[in-house]
Legacy VTK file of the C-alpha trace (Angstrom):
# vtk DataFile Version 3.0
C-alpha trace
ASCII
DATASET POLYDATA
POINTS 597 float
39.770 118.451 110.275
41.855 121.211 111.744
43.422 121.295 115.164
44.614 123.939 117.573
48.230 124.801 118.194
49.938 122.737 120.837
52.504 124.216 123.323
55.406 123.247 121.020
53.764 124.913 118.024
52.966 128.107 119.872
56.497 128.318 121.262
57.960 127.856 117.827
55.839 130.575 116.331
56.836 133.035 119.109
60.487 132.467 118.132
59.813 133.303 114.483
59.419 129.796 113.079
56.552 128.755 110.857
54.994 125.250 110.710
55.853 123.645 107.384
53.933 120.372 107.663
52.576 117.672 109.878
53.285 114.050 109.052
52.410 110.812 110.687
55.377 108.573 111.177
54.464 104.898 111.750
56.516 103.530 114.513
56.724 99.700 114.938
55.830 98.287 118.387
56.993 95.128 120.065
53.865 93.299 119.079
54.584 93.789 115.405
51.919 96.483 114.864
52.580 100.121 114.308
51.255 103.330 115.779
51.151 106.741 114.209
53.243 109.497 115.814
52.863 113.115 114.920
55.953 114.864 113.493
56.013 118.579 112.636
58.670 120.430 110.602
59.544 124.000 111.508
61.618 126.576 109.650
62.540 130.253 109.825
63.270 130.312 106.112
60.324 131.974 104.345
61.199 130.203 101.136
61.464 126.669 102.408
58.779 124.168 101.750
57.957 120.864 103.384
59.794 117.837 102.036
58.402 116.675 98.736
56.097 113.732 99.146
55.596 114.377 102.881
53.292 117.493 102.771
50.122 116.850 104.603
50.420 113.083 104.137
50.879 109.951 106.149
54.253 108.467 105.358
55.455 104.910 105.919
59.212 104.596 105.561
59.624 108.071 104.084
63.297 108.624 103.545
63.047 112.068 105.014
62.119 110.597 108.334
63.917 107.270 108.122
66.524 108.312 110.653
64.014 109.701 113.134
63.773 107.489 116.261
61.701 108.174 119.301
61.622 111.956 119.066
58.399 111.987 121.050
59.653 109.981 123.967
59.169 111.856 127.204
62.708 111.833 128.617
66.224 111.962 127.344
67.213 108.643 128.940
64.302 106.850 127.295
65.264 108.409 123.988
68.886 107.400 124.242
68.014 103.808 125.258
65.669 103.616 122.303
68.332 104.968 119.883
70.876 102.479 121.178
68.474 99.611 120.707
67.515 100.686 117.257
71.134 101.075 116.218
72.010 97.581 117.411
68.981 96.084 115.525
69.738 98.082 112.334
73.413 97.044 112.389
72.539 93.375 112.873
70.006 93.385 110.070
72.307 95.378 107.765
75.241 93.082 108.349
73.187 89.951 107.783
71.551 91.187 104.600
74.783 92.436 102.979
76.927 89.425 103.902
74.533 86.682 102.913
75.679 85.247 99.518
72.886 85.677 97.053
71.673 88.712 98.956
74.345 91.263 98.245
72.793 94.424 96.989
72.324 94.274 93.199
72.688 98.073 93.017
76.332 98.856 93.733
75.504 102.454 94.668
73.492 101.160 97.562
76.693 99.788 99.280
77.326 102.976 101.129
80.265 102.206 103.457
82.406 99.074 103.468
82.597 99.085 107.215
78.886 98.284 107.274
79.904 94.810 106.101
81.716 94.187 109.326
80.235 96.529 111.860
81.428 94.458 114.795
84.907 93.990 113.413
84.600 90.275 114.033
84.854 87.943 111.061
83.580 85.001 113.187
80.426 86.944 114.036
79.950 87.796 110.366
80.260 84.126 109.440
77.698 83.251 112.035
75.253 85.814 110.579
75.926 84.480 107.098
75.280 80.929 108.036
72.080 81.993 109.849
70.782 83.716 106.701
71.780 80.988 104.229
71.274 77.628 105.944
72.730 75.598 103.036
75.990 77.588 102.715
79.302 76.032 103.709
82.564 77.637 104.765
85.791 76.024 103.380
88.870 77.095 105.263
92.223 77.341 103.390
94.704 75.683 104.050
93.014 73.793 106.904
90.350 72.021 104.822
91.768 72.653 101.303
95.471 73.228 100.708
94.864 75.745 97.850
92.407 78.527 97.256
91.591 77.304 93.787
90.920 73.821 95.190
88.434 75.302 97.613
86.750 77.281 94.743
86.560 74.085 92.749
84.722 72.312 95.553
82.513 75.239 96.540
78.893 75.581 95.577
76.853 78.707 95.045
76.514 80.651 98.337
79.611 79.130 99.949
82.457 81.031 101.576
86.121 80.269 101.039
87.962 81.531 104.137
91.702 82.077 103.479
94.077 82.205 106.478
97.169 84.347 106.369
100.006 82.995 104.156
101.421 83.247 100.671
99.557 81.251 98.010
101.396 80.938 94.738
98.504 80.288 92.299
96.139 81.739 89.762
92.436 81.882 90.673
89.277 81.504 88.520
85.827 81.872 90.069
84.329 79.521 87.432
81.114 81.443 87.384
80.305 80.682 90.981
78.454 83.011 93.337
80.861 82.590 96.264
82.774 84.780 98.642
86.521 84.312 98.711
87.829 86.320 101.694
90.752 86.738 104.048
90.246 86.062 107.728
90.158 89.793 108.757
89.336 92.187 105.864
89.326 95.155 108.246
92.849 94.476 109.600
95.303 95.898 107.057
98.100 93.841 108.457
96.144 90.626 107.967
95.216 91.658 104.425
98.912 92.325 103.686
99.801 88.923 105.112
97.168 87.071 103.060
98.756 87.030 99.637
97.825 85.439 96.277
101.002 85.697 94.251
100.828 85.023 90.462
104.559 84.661 90.191
104.406 86.074 86.665
102.313 83.180 85.359
99.216 85.148 84.285
96.310 87.120 85.646
96.086 86.371 89.339
92.277 86.414 89.610
89.909 85.863 86.733
86.126 86.318 86.416
85.121 85.234 82.883
82.050 83.038 83.193
79.296 85.624 83.774
79.882 86.061 87.491
77.630 88.687 89.140
77.636 90.682 92.404
77.331 87.408 94.444
80.892 86.652 93.408
83.030 88.535 95.944
86.773 88.844 96.451
87.565 90.322 99.817
90.428 91.032 102.181
93.252 89.562 100.032
96.496 90.967 98.524
96.725 90.268 94.793
100.271 90.575 93.509
103.030 89.354 91.145
100.835 88.594 88.172
100.739 89.376 84.546
97.822 91.574 85.545
96.017 91.455 88.840
92.267 90.976 88.260
90.463 90.322 84.966
86.701 90.800 84.690
85.567 89.632 81.251
81.880 89.987 80.677
81.374 89.535 84.386
80.261 91.744 87.286
81.918 90.747 90.509
82.629 92.804 93.667
86.107 93.534 95.034
86.076 94.614 98.678
89.039 95.741 100.778
91.645 94.087 98.566
95.202 95.292 97.899
95.992 94.852 94.208
99.638 95.729 93.954
102.766 95.340 91.878
101.283 93.547 88.915
102.431 94.059 85.308
100.379 94.015 82.061
99.698 96.043 78.965
96.210 97.240 79.783
94.787 97.374 83.297
97.813 96.028 85.102
95.891 96.184 88.326
92.316 95.528 87.251
91.102 95.020 83.701
87.381 95.183 82.883
86.269 94.049 79.435
82.547 94.016 78.632
81.620 93.578 82.254
80.925 95.676 85.370
83.028 95.675 88.524
82.398 97.191 91.948
85.378 98.058 93.914
84.961 99.173 97.586
87.796 100.264 99.851
90.433 98.648 97.669
94.025 99.830 97.150
95.339 99.680 93.644
99.093 100.303 94.096
102.356 100.257 92.128
101.083 98.447 89.083
103.039 98.826 85.900
101.847 98.981 82.275
104.369 97.616 79.743
104.572 96.193 76.268
102.338 96.975 73.241
102.225 100.246 71.299
98.875 100.923 73.030
98.850 100.954 76.799
95.811 101.985 78.938
95.197 102.230 82.655
98.242 101.147 84.554
96.036 100.834 87.614
92.540 100.193 86.203
91.313 99.856 82.638
87.637 99.699 81.561
86.742 98.793 77.936
83.123 98.457 76.835
82.025 97.949 80.428
81.516 99.776 83.674
83.296 100.293 87.006
82.241 101.757 90.285
85.325 102.812 92.371
84.208 103.759 95.931
86.421 104.739 98.845
89.558 103.417 97.008
93.143 104.487 96.808
94.685 104.364 93.334
98.321 105.394 93.684
101.795 105.090 92.120
100.716 103.164 89.095
103.067 103.901 86.158
103.846 103.471 82.491
107.456 102.606 82.265
108.112 102.832 78.448
108.282 106.389 77.267
108.615 105.265 73.657
105.189 103.649 73.518
102.912 105.353 70.985
99.898 105.652 73.211
99.886 105.397 76.975
96.822 106.855 78.633
95.438 106.839 82.162
98.254 106.256 84.727
95.723 105.581 87.399
92.471 104.711 85.655
91.275 104.711 81.970
87.896 104.022 80.354
87.161 103.803 76.663
84.842 102.214 74.078
81.402 103.221 75.375
82.221 102.564 79.017
81.039 104.107 82.233
83.389 105.086 85.079
82.068 106.245 88.466
84.539 107.365 91.151
83.233 108.233 94.653
85.102 109.243 97.772
88.418 108.066 96.456
91.983 109.246 96.172
93.844 109.140 92.845
97.450 110.138 93.510
101.076 109.952 92.334
100.290 108.080 89.099
102.446 108.919 86.101
104.210 108.242 82.864
101.082 108.760 80.803
100.722 110.591 77.570
97.253 111.777 78.585
95.505 111.624 81.921
98.070 111.009 84.591
95.339 110.240 87.123
92.243 109.482 84.943
91.739 109.203 81.201
88.543 108.701 79.317
87.810 108.447 75.548
84.273 107.548 74.468
83.172 106.938 78.087
80.973 108.525 80.703
82.956 109.853 83.691
81.468 110.814 87.000
83.743 111.700 89.878
82.369 112.808 93.176
83.791 113.757 96.548
87.309 112.626 95.524
90.846 113.910 95.574
93.090 113.818 92.436
96.611 114.894 93.309
100.259 114.823 92.337
99.712 112.897 89.132
101.734 113.623 85.949
101.222 113.322 82.224
101.972 115.016 78.938
98.335 116.313 78.745
95.952 116.437 81.624
98.076 115.777 84.640
95.051 114.996 86.759
92.363 114.187 84.217
92.553 113.756 80.443
89.478 113.620 78.244
89.589 113.161 74.439
87.116 112.430 71.662
84.437 111.764 74.277
81.215 112.794 72.515
78.322 112.058 73.127
79.457 111.309 76.734
80.169 113.881 79.445
82.931 114.175 81.964
81.535 115.499 85.304
83.488 116.275 88.466
81.587 117.301 91.646
82.987 118.329 95.018
86.497 117.256 93.960
90.005 118.530 94.798
92.590 118.563 91.961
95.859 119.608 93.557
99.571 119.452 92.651
99.199 117.743 89.228
101.719 118.447 86.467
101.676 118.256 82.684
102.918 119.891 79.477
99.444 121.217 78.824
96.490 121.114 81.236
98.064 120.727 84.642
94.891 119.544 86.278
92.538 118.828 83.388
92.724 118.685 79.582
89.724 118.432 77.372
90.245 117.765 73.661
87.678 117.730 70.797
84.830 116.820 70.802
83.910 116.902 74.424
81.607 118.083 77.174
83.054 118.932 80.563
81.323 120.034 83.767
82.826 120.998 87.081
80.720 121.735 90.213
81.962 122.769 93.691
85.605 121.832 92.852
88.970 123.139 93.962
91.753 123.332 91.356
94.854 124.478 93.207
98.676 124.436 92.880
98.701 122.657 89.507
101.443 123.241 86.988
101.600 123.190 83.189
104.891 123.769 81.297
103.018 125.430 78.439
99.325 126.156 78.513
96.481 125.752 81.070
97.954 125.493 84.480
94.564 124.220 85.763
92.479 123.613 82.635
93.290 123.211 78.968
90.481 123.036 76.410
90.762 122.661 72.651
88.417 122.697 69.657
84.836 121.477 69.967
84.323 121.341 73.652
81.521 122.785 75.783
82.215 123.330 79.456
80.301 124.446 82.455
82.222 125.379 85.582
80.270 126.399 88.699
81.121 127.231 92.313
84.690 126.313 91.664
87.988 127.830 92.911
90.944 128.053 90.449
93.853 129.350 92.443
97.657 129.328 92.628
98.185 127.481 89.380
101.106 128.281 87.048
101.761 128.040 83.306
103.398 129.925 80.464
100.009 131.154 79.201
96.585 130.759 80.777
97.690 129.792 84.285
94.046 129.310 85.259
92.392 128.263 81.997
93.639 128.115 78.364
91.072 127.931 75.604
91.989 127.178 72.034
90.094 127.152 68.710
86.568 126.863 69.960
83.670 127.095 67.525
79.932 127.585 67.686
77.635 126.102 68.865
80.058 125.285 71.771
79.730 127.518 74.795
81.914 128.004 77.889
80.335 129.220 81.133
81.956 130.112 84.421
79.475 130.828 87.197
80.099 131.533 90.865
83.886 130.925 90.454
87.062 132.366 91.960
90.200 132.881 89.796
92.876 134.021 92.243
96.639 134.158 92.556
97.370 132.218 89.343
100.675 133.125 87.715
101.511 133.052 84.015
105.014 133.699 82.859
103.765 135.348 79.695
99.990 136.169 79.544
96.658 135.388 80.951
97.007 134.719 84.706
93.287 133.763 84.967
92.363 133.069 81.352
94.033 133.000 78.014
91.741 132.487 75.012
92.410 131.821 71.379
88.722 131.407 70.510
87.358 131.872 67.066
83.584 131.894 67.437
82.388 130.320 70.759
80.947 132.708 73.335
82.262 132.659 76.919
80.518 134.045 79.984
81.870 134.796 83.463
79.085 135.482 85.948
78.945 136.115 89.770
82.615 135.440 89.952
85.739 137.009 91.446
88.947 137.468 89.445
91.759 138.783 91.694
95.477 138.673 92.246
96.418 136.920 88.928
99.731 137.800 87.226
100.823 139.381 84.979
97.215 140.177 83.892
93.825 138.522 84.220
92.707 138.050 80.650
94.728 137.753 77.414
94.245 136.683 73.791
91.013 136.962 71.826
88.847 138.430 74.537
86.278 140.209 72.341
83.778 137.379 72.752
84.157 137.370 76.573
81.134 138.538 78.482
81.583 139.390 82.218
78.565 140.237 84.386
77.930 140.680 88.152
81.583 139.901 88.934
84.362 141.446 90.952
87.324 142.008 88.632
90.484 143.573 90.048
91.002 147.001 88.239
87.490 146.715 86.955
85.958 145.291 83.763
83.025 146.499 81.531
79.720 144.698 81.994
76.437 144.776 83.845
76.842 144.737 87.635
80.574 144.447 87.661
82.672 145.933 90.455
86.407 146.245 91.268
86.746 146.294 94.969
88.910 144.144 97.262
87.066 140.908 98.085
88.656 140.694 101.541
89.498 137.010 101.153
90.032 134.972 104.317
90.669 131.298 105.251
88.558 129.461 107.787
89.486 125.861 108.492
89.605 123.998 105.176
87.864 126.789 103.252
89.994 129.242 101.277
88.929 132.437 99.503
85.941 133.054 101.758
84.525 136.505 101.831
85.472 138.480 104.935
83.199 140.872 106.843
82.618 144.048 104.855
83.479 142.496 101.477
81.576 144.298 98.696
81.242 140.921 96.975
78.658 139.993 99.519
75.064 140.360 98.118
76.434 141.798 94.852
75.732 138.854 92.510
72.883 138.616 90.057
69.876 140.049 91.833
67.646 137.366 90.337
69.624 134.640 92.096
69.450 133.871 95.787
71.969 132.121 97.942
70.822 128.767 99.292
72.185 129.691 102.706
72.435 133.071 104.280
71.913 134.583 107.676
68.470 133.113 108.263
70.161 129.767 108.888
71.175 128.840 112.500
74.628 127.808 111.377
75.299 131.133 109.638
77.753 133.145 111.848
76.048 136.164 113.464
79.188 138.312 112.795
78.832 138.083 109.008
75.590 139.685 107.806
74.430 138.202 104.505
71.162 138.761 102.766
69.304 136.572 100.334
70.893 138.080 97.157
73.623 135.814 95.837
77.240 136.539 96.713
80.004 136.732 94.122
82.517 133.932 94.281
82.534 130.182 94.850
80.554 130.275 98.096
77.533 132.016 96.672
74.406 130.942 94.723
71.675 128.467 95.183
73.926 125.613 96.095
76.365 127.312 98.476
75.159 124.982 101.188
77.236 122.220 99.582
80.378 124.034 100.582
79.279 125.194 104.019
77.343 122.149 105.359
78.889 119.358 103.330
77.214 117.206 100.637
LINES 1 598
597 0 1 2 3 4 5 6 7 8 9 10 11 12 13 14 15 16 17 18 19 20 21 22 23 24 25 26 27 28 29 30 31 32 33 34 35 36 37 38 39 40 41 42 43 44 45 46 47 48 49 50 51 52 53 54 55 56 57 58 59 60 61 62 63 64 65 66 67 68 69 70 71 72 73 74 75 76 77 78 79 80 81 82 83 84 85 86 87 88 89 90 91 92 93 94 95 96 97 98 99 100 101 102 103 104 105 106 107 108 109 110 111 112 113 114 115 116 117 118 119 120 121 122 123 124 125 126 127 128 129 130 131 132 133 134 135 136 137 138 139 140 141 142 143 144 145 146 147 148 149 150 151 152 153 154 155 156 157 158 159 160 161 162 163 164 165 166 167 168 169 170 171 172 173 174 175 176 177 178 179 180 181 182 183 184 185 186 187 188 189 190 191 192 193 194 195 196 197 198 199 200 201 202 203 204 205 206 207 208 209 210 211 212 213 214 215 216 217 218 219 220 221 222 223 224 225 226 227 228 229 230 231 232 233 234 235 236 237 238 239 240 241 242 243 244 245 246 247 248 249 250 251 252 253 254 255 256 257 258 259 260 261 262 263 264 265 266 267 268 269 270 271 272 273 274 275 276 277 278 279 280 281 282 283 284 285 286 287 288 289 290 291 292 293 294 295 296 297 298 299 300 301 302 303 304 305 306 307 308 309 310 311 312 313 314 315 316 317 318 319 320 321 322 323 324 325 326 327 328 329 330 331 332 333 334 335 336 337 338 339 340 341 342 343 344 345 346 347 348 349 350 351 352 353 354 355 356 357 358 359 360 361 362 363 364 365 366 367 368 369 370 371 372 373 374 375 376 377 378 379 380 381 382 383 384 385 386 387 388 389 390 391 392 393 394 395 396 397 398 399 400 401 402 403 404 405 406 407 408 409 410 411 412 413 414 415 416 417 418 419 420 421 422 423 424 425 426 427 428 429 430 431 432 433 434 435 436 437 438 439 440 441 442 443 444 445 446 447 448 449 450 451 452 453 454 455 456 457 458 459 460 461 462 463 464 465 466 467 468 469 470 471 472 473 474 475 476 477 478 479 480 481 482 483 484 485 486 487 488 489 490 491 492 493 494 495 496 497 498 499 500 501 502 503 504 505 506 507 508 509 510 511 512 513 514 515 516 517 518 519 520 521 522 523 524 525 526 527 528 529 530 531 532 533 534 535 536 537 538 539 540 541 542 543 544 545 546 547 548 549 550 551 552 553 554 555 556 557 558 559 560 561 562 563 564 565 566 567 568 569 570 571 572 573 574 575 576 577 578 579 580 581 582 583 584 585 586 587 588 589 590 591 592 593 594 595 596
């Protein structure tokens, strides 16, 4: 049955909005029942549709409306009181559910922010919540009740907590397959974490998970140091939360070694670990073999290979190999070095997904930031990442060697250096790459300061879409791109190539197709122009298009920008139609740059 327009609907239509959808949001009441509240979506965007799954339907717990609280309350004060009460209730329930042993989220991706574990900042309050959720759990305090941490682990049962007070504990720990939490007294106080030390004293791995531990086995708020390796996860899947794993020494994974298991690391610092010894060294900070690792909100820094005569030394910060999976989210990988390949990250035969992270000031022979080799059938994907100030002989930021698949989306590759080829990116032989909405700027090399491509064959393809190649400097040829390609086609679309020295393109450029792009001094191809892009910087965003830039609304006419001047956040002083802009800030996903992920 239809209904007439209410005052709110009529007002919205007068201002140019259209009503997308009406949904009934079920709001719980104090008596435990729920009542349906009407919620209407409005938009000025003629192309926007109502949220999928919410159109014309009654939704209970729909994610689109999960954050909506009391929007229909009659006064602002009532709404604010309701919001405060809801937040307190949500925080209390969230803390209790995440801290209770046996109730830690089985899906590591669901652990969004480590601070949610201790919203109040009080460990005593967290312990009270834990004991309320698990009535049979005990807390064993070290050294008050047990003189050693291992002694407390030995006497603990599943669901118990071992609470470690500040001090130095010279011992090696083994969780013995138990689903327990071993934690410092204040995981959110970095000074207390630094003062709560488990020191291996060179006797072996400091912490070992080798008996099938799962995500109910948690190490939290401790400093792990001085071992022949920091943490070992062998066919186990524990969680490491807010730990400092520093100054350990081993051949593979001096900080953390994962073999056949799965580890989740949240808000940890992997610092100054050193890989030494055998002819094959991998992952001075973290090494994953035939397993998986989730690295979220972590700092991996100053991990090194010390022996430059070692035959293979790969992944100064993190390495993954042998059919592994490595996921890095909201993390910083910096100042790692001494690697032959992959100063920051190295993968071979492993799936790599890096999102919302910074990879900077790492060094290697190949791939100063990221090195990828012999990785088929897996793909290396970087989304919304910054690769800055990395150095290498080839591939200052990234090297991809045959066979391989590489994808970059909404990334910034800036100020990287290669002594020879590929200041930002070096690719060789059978590699397919897709690079979208990415800025490649101010990189330097002998040839191919932006990108260097070598011996690529069909059916491999290389695609650059909505990119900026700017201010890259090659001492010989190919400021933006140098290509020594035999058969593989390459396409540059909706992009801007400007200010590169001594020239933009060099090498075998006969298979290069350029379309709907702004190329300094012009370039043949459909829709190409050669007019100043009027770059400007606004806050953290570089190479934006200034007012009057002819690159605005000059991309592929069949492609629309996701955001343009219909959106309330779009500045009124910068007219921009629906047709896609050239450069990194155009195209269907330009909202990822301008509004955040």
